[in-house]
BAMI-592331 format. One record per residue (C-alpha): residue number from 0; residue in three letters; z, y, x. Coordinates in Angstrom, 3 decimals. Example, Ala and Ser with C-alpha at 12.3 -4.5 7.8 and 13.67 -1.06 7.14 Angstrom:
BEGIN
- num,residuo,up,north,east
- 0,ALA,7.800,-4.500,12.300
- 1,SER,7.140,-1.060,13.670
end
This chain:
BEGIN
- num,residuo,up,north,east
- 0,UNK,179.527,52.392,50.293
- 1,UNK,178.385,53.970,53.561
- 2,UNK,177.692,50.579,55.115
- 3,UNK,175.805,49.477,51.993
- 4,UNK,173.560,52.555,52.154
- 5,UNK,172.999,51.986,55.861
- 6,UNK,172.020,48.376,55.163
- 7,UNK,169.568,49.488,52.484
- 8,UNK,167.970,52.021,54.827
- 9,UNK,167.751,49.400,57.562
- 10,UNK,166.181,46.928,55.146
- 11,UNK,163.649,49.493,53.944
- 12,UNK,162.810,50.411,57.519
- 13,UNK,162.388,46.752,58.407
- 14,UNK,160.090,46.162,55.418
- 15,UNK,157.967,49.164,56.378
- 16,UNK,157.730,47.862,59.945
- 17,UNK,156.664,44.431,58.714
- 18,UNK,154.034,46.014,56.458
- 19,UNK,152.661,48.136,59.323
- 20,UNK,152.586,45.077,61.588
- 21,UNK,150.789,43.020,58.952
- 22,UNK,148.219,45.764,58.431
- 23,UNK,147.661,46.085,62.168
- 24,UNK,147.022,42.347,62.369
- 25,UNK,144.204,42.515,59.826
- 26,UNK,140.687,42.851,61.214
- 27,UNK,138.389,43.976,58.407
- 28,UNK,134.623,43.619,58.677
- 29,UNK,132.595,45.785,56.275
- 30,UNK,129.095,44.458,55.592
- 31,UNK,126.681,47.031,54.225
- 32,UNK,128.521,49.918,55.863
- 33,UNK,125.500,52.241,55.564
- 34,UNK,125.356,51.965,51.769
- 35,UNK,127.277,54.242,49.440
- 36,UNK,130.081,51.783,48.694
- 37,UNK,130.306,50.662,52.316
- 38,UNK,130.428,54.204,53.657
- 39,UNK,133.061,55.213,51.082
- 40,UNK,135.202,52.231,52.076
- 41,UNK,134.849,53.050,55.782
- 42,UNK,136.113,56.573,55.104
- 43,UNK,139.186,55.238,53.290
- 44,UNK,139.873,52.679,56.016
- 45,UNK,139.672,55.396,58.651
- 46,UNK,141.887,57.791,56.705
- 47,UNK,144.586,55.126,56.299
- 48,UNK,144.420,53.914,59.907
- 49,UNK,143.147,50.379,59.344
- 50,UNK,141.343,48.378,62.007
- 51,UNK,137.814,47.576,60.931
- 52,UNK,134.300,47.124,62.146
- 53,UNK,131.159,48.260,60.353
- 54,UNK,128.451,45.607,60.129
- 55,UNK,125.039,47.063,59.417
- 56,UNK,121.418,46.021,59.582
- 57,UNK,120.385,48.768,61.993
- 58,UNK,122.031,51.458,64.085
- 59,UNK,122.723,54.907,62.698
- 60,UNK,123.371,56.513,59.323
- 61,UNK,127.133,55.881,58.922
- 62,UNK,128.915,59.237,59.453
- 63,UNK,130.759,59.164,62.761
- 64,UNK,133.984,60.362,61.141
- 65,UNK,133.993,57.157,59.073
- 66,UNK,134.190,54.797,62.037
- 67,UNK,136.912,53.803,64.459
- 68,UNK,134.806,51.278,66.346
- 69,UNK,131.217,50.820,67.451
- 70,UNK,129.227,49.256,64.589
- 71,UNK,127.886,45.734,64.966
- 72,UNK,124.236,45.147,64.175
- 73,UNK,123.417,42.075,62.108
- 74,UNK,120.868,41.317,59.432
- 75,UNK,122.131,39.224,56.549
- 76,UNK,119.060,37.056,56.971
- 77,UNK,120.032,36.261,60.587
- 78,UNK,122.814,33.616,60.442
- 79,UNK,123.636,33.678,64.160
- 80,UNK,123.852,37.467,64.433
- 81,UNK,125.933,37.662,61.267
- 82,UNK,128.346,34.961,62.437
- 83,UNK,128.770,36.759,65.760
- 84,UNK,129.474,40.073,64.009
- 85,UNK,132.146,38.465,61.818
- 86,UNK,133.650,36.132,64.431
- 87,UNK,137.027,37.902,64.787
- 88,UNK,137.412,39.104,61.183
- 89,UNK,140.429,38.140,59.098
- 90,UNK,138.926,39.883,56.046
- 91,UNK,135.212,40.171,55.265
- 92,UNK,134.143,42.789,52.723
- 93,UNK,130.540,42.540,51.569
- 94,UNK,129.212,45.660,49.831
- 95,UNK,125.594,44.463,49.971
- 96,UNK,124.009,42.742,46.979
- 97,UNK,125.832,39.657,45.725
- 98,UNK,122.724,37.513,46.184
- 99,UNK,123.662,37.400,49.892
- 100,UNK,126.980,35.707,49.107
- 101,UNK,125.929,32.236,50.357
- 102,UNK,124.935,33.735,53.722
- 103,UNK,128.221,35.658,53.978
- 104,UNK,130.244,32.535,53.164
- 105,UNK,128.395,30.518,55.786
- 106,UNK,128.852,33.156,58.493
- 107,UNK,132.467,34.232,57.846
- 108,UNK,135.327,32.559,59.761
- 109,UNK,136.754,29.707,57.747
- 110,UNK,140.202,31.303,57.380
- 111,UNK,138.921,34.807,56.579
- 112,UNK,139.527,36.217,53.110
- 113,UNK,136.412,37.392,51.283
- 114,UNK,136.014,40.509,49.163
- 115,UNK,132.564,40.618,47.595
- 116,UNK,130.747,43.201,45.482
- 117,UNK,129.127,41.884,42.339
- 118,UNK,128.101,43.795,39.219
- 119,UNK,128.837,43.732,35.507
- 120,UNK,125.092,43.173,35.129
- 121,UNK,126.045,39.502,35.437
- 122,UNK,127.387,39.728,31.857
- 123,UNK,124.100,40.976,30.388
- 124,UNK,122.441,38.624,27.924
- 125,UNK,119.075,39.767,29.245
- 126,UNK,117.824,37.966,32.336
- 127,UNK,116.650,40.041,35.303
- 128,UNK,116.490,39.598,39.075
- 129,UNK,119.531,41.774,39.730
- 130,UNK,121.780,40.013,37.247
- 131,UNK,120.454,36.590,38.235
- 132,UNK,121.263,37.353,41.882
- 133,UNK,124.820,38.345,40.990
- 134,UNK,125.326,35.189,38.925
- 135,UNK,123.991,33.088,41.787
- 136,UNK,126.329,34.779,44.255
- 137,UNK,129.323,34.390,41.961
- 138,UNK,128.627,30.691,41.406
- 139,UNK,128.335,30.002,45.130
- 140,UNK,131.590,31.866,45.796
- 141,UNK,133.574,30.092,43.077
- 142,UNK,132.359,26.722,44.371
- 143,UNK,132.970,27.541,48.034
- 144,UNK,136.664,26.672,48.297
- 145,UNK,137.219,30.045,49.984
- 146,UNK,139.937,32.565,49.130
- 147,UNK,139.165,36.048,47.952
- 148,UNK,137.691,37.959,45.048
- 149,UNK,134.342,39.145,43.769
- 150,UNK,134.657,42.571,42.163
- 151,UNK,132.213,43.370,39.356
- 152,UNK,131.873,47.162,38.993
- 153,UNK,130.202,48.948,36.131
- 154,UNK,127.898,51.889,36.894
- 155,UNK,129.161,53.562,40.081
- 156,UNK,128.737,57.319,40.300
- 157,UNK,129.568,59.749,43.097
- 158,UNK,128.628,63.038,44.711
- 159,UNK,126.903,61.270,47.596
- 160,UNK,123.205,60.661,47.240
- 161,UNK,120.706,61.236,44.449
- 162,UNK,122.352,58.870,41.976
- 163,UNK,121.690,58.046,38.352
- 164,UNK,124.176,60.602,37.024
- 165,UNK,122.536,63.391,39.037
- 166,UNK,119.086,62.373,37.794
- 167,UNK,120.410,62.186,34.258
- 168,UNK,121.758,65.737,34.549
- 169,UNK,118.405,66.953,35.865
- 170,UNK,116.639,65.257,32.966
- 171,UNK,118.995,66.807,30.416
- 172,UNK,118.163,70.237,31.828
- 173,UNK,114.539,69.696,30.791
- 174,UNK,114.679,67.819,27.499
- 175,UNK,115.756,69.464,24.223
- 176,UNK,116.597,66.087,22.668
- 177,UNK,117.707,62.692,23.927
- 178,UNK,115.829,59.807,22.285
- 179,UNK,118.179,56.819,22.370
- 180,UNK,118.085,53.317,20.913
- 181,UNK,120.657,52.995,18.162
- 182,UNK,121.458,56.675,18.519
- 183,UNK,123.307,56.024,21.784
- 184,UNK,126.264,54.283,20.150
- 185,UNK,126.467,51.465,22.695
- 186,UNK,129.466,51.687,25.008
- 187,UNK,129.522,52.388,28.751
- 188,UNK,132.433,52.600,31.200
- 189,UNK,131.325,54.195,34.506
- 190,UNK,133.585,54.095,37.570
- 191,UNK,133.828,56.734,40.299
- 192,UNK,132.915,55.710,43.841
- 193,UNK,136.359,56.706,45.112
- 194,UNK,137.981,54.220,42.738
- 195,UNK,135.604,51.501,43.901
- 196,UNK,136.633,52.151,47.507
- 197,UNK,140.318,51.989,46.558
- 198,UNK,139.732,48.688,44.741
- 199,UNK,137.915,47.222,47.746
- 200,UNK,140.742,48.236,50.078
- 201,UNK,143.463,46.912,47.747
- 202,UNK,141.593,43.621,47.404
- 203,UNK,141.135,43.364,51.173
- 204,UNK,144.873,43.738,51.773
- 205,UNK,145.855,41.111,49.198
- 206,UNK,146.260,37.402,49.849
- 207,UNK,144.208,35.450,47.338
- 208,UNK,144.837,31.849,46.365
- 209,UNK,141.318,30.537,45.930
- 210,UNK,138.245,32.353,44.646
- 211,UNK,138.573,34.805,41.762
- 212,UNK,136.481,37.416,39.984
- 213,UNK,137.552,40.767,38.551
- 214,UNK,135.865,43.596,36.657
- 215,UNK,136.484,47.129,37.909
- 216,UNK,135.524,50.013,35.641
- 217,UNK,136.419,53.476,34.433
- 218,UNK,139.570,54.089,32.377
- 219,UNK,138.005,53.544,28.961
- 220,UNK,134.653,52.856,27.304
- 221,UNK,132.691,55.699,25.783
- 222,UNK,129.584,55.797,23.573
- 223,UNK,126.475,56.530,25.620
- 224,UNK,125.751,59.618,23.504
- 225,UNK,129.215,60.970,24.389
- 226,UNK,128.586,60.119,28.022
- 227,UNK,125.443,62.298,27.884
- 228,UNK,127.494,65.149,26.469
- 229,UNK,130.098,64.751,29.230
- 230,UNK,127.374,64.816,31.908
- 231,UNK,125.814,67.915,30.347
- 232,UNK,129.162,69.710,30.196
- 233,UNK,129.966,68.876,33.835
- 234,UNK,126.529,70.156,34.877
- 235,UNK,126.928,73.402,32.921
- 236,UNK,124.279,72.445,30.358
- 237,UNK,124.146,72.488,26.584
- 238,UNK,124.894,69.160,24.955
- 239,UNK,121.634,67.400,24.027
- 240,UNK,120.703,66.624,20.440
- 241,UNK,120.537,62.853,20.121
- 242,UNK,117.495,61.439,18.369
- 243,UNK,117.922,57.880,17.098
- 244,UNK,114.806,55.859,17.896
- 245,UNK,114.327,52.103,17.368
- 246,UNK,114.679,50.205,20.643
- 247,UNK,111.400,48.377,20.002
- 248,UNK,109.472,51.630,19.715
- 249,UNK,111.037,53.006,22.896
- 250,UNK,110.157,49.814,24.744
- 251,UNK,106.539,50.102,23.588
- 252,UNK,106.429,53.695,24.827
- 253,UNK,108.122,52.958,28.174
- 254,UNK,104.857,52.502,30.155
- 255,UNK,103.932,56.097,29.306
- 256,UNK,106.855,57.331,31.399
- 257,UNK,104.930,56.342,34.536
- 258,UNK,102.132,58.841,33.795
- 259,UNK,103.849,61.701,31.963
- 260,UNK,104.757,64.602,34.297
- 261,UNK,108.419,65.546,34.499
- 262,UNK,109.591,62.332,32.824
- 263,UNK,111.556,59.719,34.790
- 264,UNK,110.045,56.264,34.961
- 265,UNK,111.901,53.746,32.844
- 266,UNK,110.914,50.213,31.927
- 267,UNK,111.443,48.247,28.747
- 268,UNK,114.194,46.102,30.291
- 269,UNK,116.292,49.200,30.972
- 270,UNK,115.902,50.337,27.368
- 271,UNK,116.922,46.889,26.167
- 272,UNK,120.077,47.005,28.291
- 273,UNK,120.955,50.368,26.729
- 274,UNK,121.519,48.469,23.471
- 275,UNK,124.347,46.402,25.021
- 276,UNK,128.002,47.367,24.972
- 277,UNK,129.484,47.542,28.464
- 278,UNK,133.182,47.784,27.676
- 279,UNK,135.706,45.882,29.774
- 280,UNK,139.411,45.167,30.028
- 281,UNK,140.701,46.557,33.337
- 282,UNK,144.263,45.271,33.112
- 283,UNK,143.798,43.167,36.258
- 284,UNK,142.399,46.145,38.145
- 285,UNK,145.409,48.248,37.210
- 286,UNK,148.112,45.610,37.670
- 287,UNK,146.854,43.406,40.497
- 288,UNK,145.020,45.998,42.572
- 289,UNK,147.268,48.881,41.590
- 290,UNK,144.281,51.171,40.994
- 291,UNK,144.304,53.553,38.025
- 292,UNK,140.780,54.974,37.688
- 293,UNK,140.287,58.709,37.332
- 294,UNK,139.153,60.105,33.955
- 295,UNK,135.419,60.471,33.422
- 296,UNK,135.596,64.262,33.138
- 297,UNK,137.390,64.539,36.463
- 298,UNK,134.951,62.186,38.137
- 299,UNK,131.918,64.047,36.812
- 300,UNK,133.344,67.359,38.012
- 301,UNK,133.527,65.842,41.503
- 302,UNK,129.977,64.545,41.185
- 303,UNK,127.879,67.301,39.665
- 304,UNK,127.269,70.764,41.061
- 305,UNK,124.763,73.389,39.871
- 306,UNK,124.017,74.129,43.536
- 307,UNK,122.709,70.616,44.152
- 308,UNK,119.322,70.262,42.426
- 309,UNK,117.977,66.809,41.648
- 310,UNK,114.535,65.578,40.692
- 311,UNK,114.371,64.194,37.172
- 312,UNK,111.002,62.495,37.668
- 313,UNK,112.274,59.852,40.094
- 314,UNK,112.887,56.284,38.999
- 315,UNK,115.650,56.316,36.420
- 316,UNK,117.693,53.141,36.285
- 317,UNK,120.821,53.983,34.332
- 318,UNK,121.915,51.023,32.231
- 319,UNK,125.688,51.266,32.540
- 320,UNK,126.031,48.714,35.336
- 321,UNK,125.987,48.760,39.085
- 322,UNK,122.428,48.546,40.368
end
């Protein structure tokens, strides 16, 4: 029995050593390291002791505590600079817009695994430049013969920056009612930035057989009207009274938002997308990436603070998908 236990401990120690060695051998390049998702990933990589290099368009703006190496400067539109920045990478993580996927594929080392950020906007039935760019990037990746995954997040929210959730909270502090198409019954499934970073890291450390896609989202869908109530509660506000307004009428009135004081600008396409359900199965996220997303209430409590004011009259783009 004693020898058996000793053998088990030795085996476990050997497995841990192999895992540490394998991790040390990975060289992760993070494209878009100055953006919110890129910066969040860099923080996680640093905290867990992974080797990585931040690839960014210009010097500055990534917090120094997030980096373990000098960042490399490369514009995605500059093939030679990008190839040089990625030359020694075994894993390339692109947190910039998915429309740059063809350029990333061309510049990345042939044997490097690719982890790419897409968006659930690619599932919208309404055409727009953002969704079209994601679909283009996904198609080029799936046809590339490369190994890796494109992750399609829903709306990403976090404490960093003046995001859509913060602007929504500021708007709710001003408006007595919330006019919504269909009474706000369409479903949304926001994901916290921390969970996105954990998904990116888990995907980067996996070995993929070919090109795959995967949706990453919050734990469960929720009606948009209930999402408004959750945001209001987290911000210490009264829940808004929802006013059901036909989507067509709201779209006709959308241009007025550009001239009315104290009202965020919103266009008709954004109102149209608010009529779509954005509910997704995240079984693959849970089982393959091992990431269990935090509950919405917990995420909103991390995101909203009465001491952090936000302008409600900035451009408002919430549609339940990553921008």
